C-alpha positions, -999 to +999 in steps of 0.1 A: +000+000+000+013+034-010+019+058+019+018+088-004-016+078-019-029+072+016-016+106+028-032+123-002-066+107+006-063+119+042-053+154+031-083+156+008-105+144+037-091+170+061-099+198+036-134+184+032-138+182+070-128+219+073-155+229+049-182+206+063-172+212+100-176+175+107-155+144+105-150+127+071-151+089+069-123+077+045-118+043+029-086+033+010-092-001-007-069-022-028-069-058-041-051-082-017-051-117-033-024-130-010-042-122+023-063-149+039-088-136+065-088-168+086-050-170+086-047-134+098-073-141+125-052-171+136-022-148+139-039-122+161-069-138+178-083-103+183-108-081+164-134-101+146-137-130+121-169-136+101-177-161+074-211-164+058-225-182+027-240-182+002-231-158-012-197-163+003-183-134+024-154-137+048-141-109+070-112-102+094-111-068+111-085-055+135-084-022+154-113+001+162-115+034+144-151+043+154-176+026+177-213+030+186-233+014+213-270+016+221-296+000+244-333-004+247-360-011+222-347+015+198-311+003+198-310-005+161-326+028+151-300+046+173-271+027+156-285+034+122-289+071+129-253+074+142-239+054+113-259+074+087-246+106+103-210+094+101-214+084+064-228+119+056-192+130+047-171+103+030-142+100+007-134+066-009-104+055-029-111+022-046-142+001-052-150-010-017-173+009+007-169+014+044-181-016+064-195-015+100-195-048+120-213-057+152-243-073+168-272-069+191-292-088+218-327-100+210-339-097+246-328-063+259-353-064+288-336-092+307-304-083+326-274-100+310-253-125+329-217-115+339-205-135+309-217-107+287-198-079+304-183-058+276-210-066+251-237-039+250-273-045+238-262-032+204-225-027+197-210-020+163-175-008+153-155+003+123-123-017+120-091+003+112-079-025+089-104-049+072-096-079+050-125-092+030-131-121+006-161-126-017-168-137-053-149-106-065-117-116-048-098-105-017-096-068-006-077-048+020-094-017+034-080+011+056-109+029+073-102+061+092-122+091+105-105+124+096-114+158+111-102+193+105-074+190+131-060+156+119-024+153+107-026+134+074+011+125+073+012+111+108-021+092+103-008+076+071+024+065+087+005+052+118-018+032+096+010+016+077+028+007+109-003-010+122-006-028+088+030-040+090+023-055+124-009-071+111+010-087+083+042-097+102+027-113+132+032-151+129+005-176+141+008-184+178+010-219+193-023-236+196-028-252+230-050-283+232-069-279+266-084-307+285-117-306+303-114-304+341-151-300+349-184-298+330-214-282+346-249-284+332-285-288+342-290-326+348-307-344+320-339-352+340-344-316+351-339-304+315-364-329+302-389-318+329-385-282+317-391-292+281-422-312+292-435-282+311-430-260+281-449-284+259-478-285+284-479-247+285-483-247+247-510-274+247-530-255+273-528-223+253-507-205+280-479-201+255-479-200+217-442-204+212-412-209+234-374-210+228-355-232+252-317-231+258-295-252+280-265-236+296-234-258+296-202-246+312-167-262+308-137-256+329-105-262+310-069-267+321-056-242+295-071-213+275-093-223+246-078-212+213-105-194+193-085-196+161-083-234+163-121-236+169-128-213+140-105-233+117-123-266+126-157-250+122-146-235+089-134-268+075-167-285+085-190-256+080-211-269+051-236-239+048-232-225+084-223-189+092-193-185+115-184-156+138-159-147+164-160-113+182-135-102+208-141-076+235-109-073+256-101-107+271-136-121+262-146-138+230-181-146+216-180-172+188-202-197+172-217-213+141-253-211+130-272-224+099-296-195+102-295-162+084-324-142+098-322-114+072-300-104+044-305-073+022-292-073-013-301-050-042-331-037-022-345-072-015-348-088+020-339-125+021-343-149+051-332-184+059-347-186+094-353-221+108-381-208+131-398-175+134-430-155+138-444-123+124-476-104+130-506-118+112-494-153+109 
C-alpha cells in the first residue's frame, strides 16, 4: 500500500472536514489476493472474524476506528442514525465501501449475565484495517475518520505501521486444553423443563417458546479461538461462523440460520423458526 496515496486521501478528507465542519469517513481499498482472513485471525486472535455463505463473504477486522453502542427497544434505530450521520461525509479511494460490523441482543429487557460484560445491547464498530473475501476476490481496506485537526502524514504512517504489524505477526502456538469439569442442568431436570413448556403450549398459555440449556466447561488451558474457527470453517457446510473479541472475552459460534439479508433492495431470510404479526 502506497503511503503517499494514503496521505493524499487523508489530506483531501481533512480539507473536506474543514469545509463541512464535521469528520469525514475515509476508505482506501486495494486488491489483496495474498491475504487470507482466517489465517490473519489465527495470527492475532483479536478483532473479529466472520464467514457467511451463500453468497460467500469472509471478513477479518482489526483495530477500532469508530464505535457506537445503544440499548433499549430503539437500539438498532440509534445505531442506524449514528452510522448514517458518520457516512454523511465520506471519501473513498477504490471500489470497496466502508463496512460496519457488530451485533445486538434479542432480549434487551432481561439483565445480562456476567459472561456478557463488555457486550452492549447493540454494539458496532468500524475496523481500522479490514480484509474481505467474496466472489470478487480479496480486498484490503484502511478505514479512518479524519477531522479538521487531523495530521494526514502522521495518520498515514501510523496506519501503515499497524498494517505492518498485522502482516508480520506469525501464528501463535495452539494449545489443546483438557476438560477439568463440566457443569450443566441434569438431563432429567432439563427434560422436565421441556415437558413443562410443551404442556404450556398445549394449554394455550404459550404460543411459542425457545429453550436453551446452559453448559459450562472448565479447561486446564485457555481455549484457542482460532483453532475452533478453523475446525468450524473446515466443517461448516452452509453454516455462518463468527468470532468477536471484546478485551479478554470472545463470543464465537456457528449457525445455519440467516435471519435477514439485504441485497439490491431485497430482503432474504433463511430462518429455521420465526413468527411475524398476522401469521
